[in-house]
C-alpha positions as CSV (number, residue, x, y, z in Angstrom):
1,X,0.0,0.0,0.0
2,X,3.1,2.3,-0.1
3,X,3.0,2.9,3.7
4,X,6.1,2.3,5.7
5,X,6.6,-0.1,8.5
6,X,7.6,2.7,10.9
7,X,6.6,3.3,13.7
8,X,5.7,-0.4,14.2
9,X,9.4,-1.2,13.7
10,X,12.3,1.0,14.8
11,X,15.2,-0.6,12.8
12,X,15.7,-2.4,9.6
13,X,18.3,-5.1,9.1
14,X,19.6,-5.8,5.6
15,X,20.9,-9.3,5.9
16,X,22.8,-9.4,2.6
17,X,22.9,-7.8,-0.8
18,X,23.1,-9.2,-4.3
19,X,26.7,-7.7,-4.5
20,X,27.7,-9.5,-1.2
21,X,26.1,-12.8,-2.3
22,X,27.8,-12.6,-5.7
23,X,31.2,-12.0,-4.0
24,X,30.6,-15.0,-1.8
25,X,29.6,-17.1,-5.0
26,X,26.1,-17.7,-3.8
27,X,25.0,-15.9,-6.9
28,X,26.7,-15.3,-10.3
29,X,27.5,-11.9,-11.7
30,X,25.0,-10.4,-14.1
31,X,25.8,-8.8,-17.5
32,X,23.1,-6.4,-18.6
33,X,22.2,-5.4,-22.1
34,X,19.8,-2.4,-22.3
35,X,19.1,0.4,-24.8
36,X,21.0,3.7,-24.5
37,X,17.9,5.2,-22.9
38,X,14.6,3.9,-21.6
39,X,11.9,3.4,-24.2
40,X,8.2,4.4,-23.8
41,X,5.7,1.6,-23.7
42,X,5.1,-0.5,-25.9
43,X,8.4,0.1,-27.7
44,X,11.2,-2.5,-27.4
45,X,14.7,-2.5,-29.0
46,X,14.1,-5.9,-30.5
47,X,11.6,-8.7,-30.3
48,X,12.5,-11.3,-27.7
49,X,13.4,-13.8,-30.4
50,X,15.8,-11.3,-32.2
51,X,17.4,-10.4,-28.9
52,X,17.8,-14.1,-28.1
53,X,19.4,-14.8,-31.5
54,X,21.7,-11.8,-31.2
55,X,22.9,-12.3,-27.6
56,X,21.7,-15.5,-26.0
57,X,21.5,-18.3,-28.6
58,X,21.9,-21.6,-26.9
59,X,21.5,-20.2,-23.4
60,X,18.7,-21.5,-21.2
61,X,16.4,-18.5,-21.4
62,X,13.3,-17.2,-19.7
63,X,11.3,-14.3,-21.2
64,X,9.1,-12.1,-19.0
65,X,6.1,-10.8,-20.9
66,X,3.5,-8.2,-19.8
67,X,0.4,-9.9,-21.1
68,X,-0.7,-13.4,-21.9
69,X,-1.4,-12.4,-25.5
70,X,2.1,-11.0,-25.9
71,X,3.6,-14.2,-24.3
72,X,1.8,-16.4,-26.8
73,X,2.8,-14.1,-29.7
74,X,6.5,-14.3,-28.6
75,X,6.3,-18.1,-28.5
76,X,4.9,-18.1,-32.0
77,X,7.8,-15.9,-33.1
78,X,10.4,-18.2,-31.6
79,X,8.8,-21.2,-33.3
80,X,8.7,-19.3,-36.6
81,X,12.5,-19.1,-36.4
82,X,12.8,-22.8,-35.5
83,X,13.5,-22.3,-31.8
84,X,11.6,-24.5,-29.3
85,X,9.6,-22.2,-27.0
86,X,6.7,-22.8,-24.6
87,X,4.4,-20.4,-22.7
88,X,3.4,-20.5,-19.0
89,X,0.8,-18.3,-17.4
90,X,-1.9,-18.4,-14.7
91,X,-4.6,-19.7,-17.0
92,X,-2.9,-23.0,-17.6
93,X,-3.7,-26.2,-15.7
94,X,-1.1,-27.7,-13.4
95,X,-0.5,-30.4,-16.0
96,X,0.2,-27.7,-18.7
97,X,2.5,-25.8,-16.4
98,X,4.4,-29.0,-15.6
99,X,4.7,-29.8,-19.3
100,X,6.1,-26.3,-20.0
101,X,8.6,-26.4,-17.2
102,X,9.8,-29.8,-18.4
103,X,10.2,-28.5,-21.9
104,X,12.3,-25.6,-20.6
105,X,14.4,-28.1,-18.6
106,X,15.0,-29.8,-21.9
107,X,16.1,-26.6,-23.6
108,X,13.0,-24.8,-24.8
109,X,12.8,-21.0,-24.3
110,X,10.2,-20.4,-21.5
111,X,8.0,-17.4,-22.1
112,X,6.0,-16.5,-19.0
113,X,3.5,-14.0,-17.9
114,X,3.1,-13.3,-14.2
115,X,3.9,-16.8,-13.0
116,X,7.6,-17.2,-12.5
117,X,8.4,-13.8,-10.9
118,X,9.4,-15.3,-7.6
119,X,9.9,-18.7,-6.0
120,X,10.9,-20.5,-9.2
121,X,14.3,-22.1,-9.0
122,X,16.1,-23.2,-12.2
123,X,19.8,-22.7,-11.7
124,X,20.5,-23.8,-15.3
125,X,18.6,-20.8,-16.6
126,X,21.1,-18.1,-17.3
127,X,19.4,-15.6,-19.5
128,X,16.4,-13.3,-18.6
129,X,14.8,-11.3,-21.4
130,X,12.6,-8.6,-20.0
131,X,9.9,-7.8,-22.5
132,X,8.0,-5.7,-19.9
133,X,8.7,-3.0,-17.3
134,X,8.9,-3.5,-13.6
135,X,7.3,-0.7,-11.6
136,X,8.9,-1.8,-8.3
137,X,12.5,-2.6,-7.6
138,X,11.4,-5.7,-5.6
139,X,9.7,-7.1,-8.6
140,X,12.7,-6.4,-10.8
141,X,15.1,-8.0,-8.4
142,X,12.9,-11.1,-8.0
143,X,12.7,-11.5,-11.8
144,X,16.4,-11.0,-12.3
145,X,17.1,-13.3,-9.4
146,X,15.7,-16.2,-11.4
147,X,18.9,-16.3,-13.5
148,X,21.4,-15.5,-10.8
149,X,21.4,-18.9,-9.2
150,X,24.8,-20.6,-9.5
151,X,25.1,-23.9,-11.5
152,X,28.1,-26.0,-12.5
153,X,29.8,-24.3,-15.4
154,X,27.7,-21.1,-15.2
155,X,30.0,-18.1,-15.0
156,X,27.5,-15.3,-15.4
157,X,23.9,-14.5,-16.0
158,X,22.6,-12.3,-18.8
159,X,19.8,-9.7,-18.4
160,X,18.4,-8.3,-21.7
161,X,16.1,-5.4,-20.8
162,X,14.3,-4.7,-24.1
163,X,12.7,-1.5,-23.0
164,X,15.4,-0.3,-20.7
165,X,12.8,1.0,-18.3
166,X,13.6,-1.4,-15.5
167,X,17.4,-1.0,-15.7
168,X,17.2,2.8,-15.8
169,X,14.6,2.9,-13.1
170,X,16.2,0.4,-10.7
171,X,19.8,0.1,-11.7
172,X,22.0,-3.0,-12.1
173,X,20.9,-6.0,-10.1
174,X,24.0,-5.6,-7.8
175,X,23.7,-1.9,-7.4
176,X,23.9,-0.5,-3.9
177,X,20.4,0.3,-2.5
178,X,19.2,2.2,0.5
179,X,16.3,0.6,2.4
180,X,13.9,2.5,4.7
181,X,11.0,2.0,7.0
182,X,9.4,5.2,6.0
183,X,7.6,3.9,2.9
184,X,9.5,5.9,0.4
185,X,10.6,3.7,-2.5
186,X,14.2,2.6,-2.8
């Protein structure tokens, strides 16, 4: 609701940061590709498939879409280029979701809409293509966190922000941030 946790709490403890966890090798470093300046909605520098072909071909990739219709369109564009891709969103049955996650585990690009933002763990996934903005830094860090998990042979993660809005609004994933109990955004 935008209201802070003060005065109910009088101190805030930041247990660890992405930068610290990366230095300790609990996360991998993240390389970011973004346009020179943020683009207004609905503009993107590339389609997700063109960004994949230019920067992430062969990497286990997850695309974050803003709407189900766009997610389905992106899957069709990947398939038109001969790239296996599957969609996952809240309207799918558990069986369909499981099938999509298994296809991704076998190498298909996973295009999702509002399902895998947090709590999904796939350390082998190393590329995140943002085909949407993130209004809140917490959402942005959760999304990017999906590809920061270490895995044998994984040296870095790749974030491709097709609009640049999230990167320019919230900074690099490992940027220093100030946290507050006042309710003012970080």
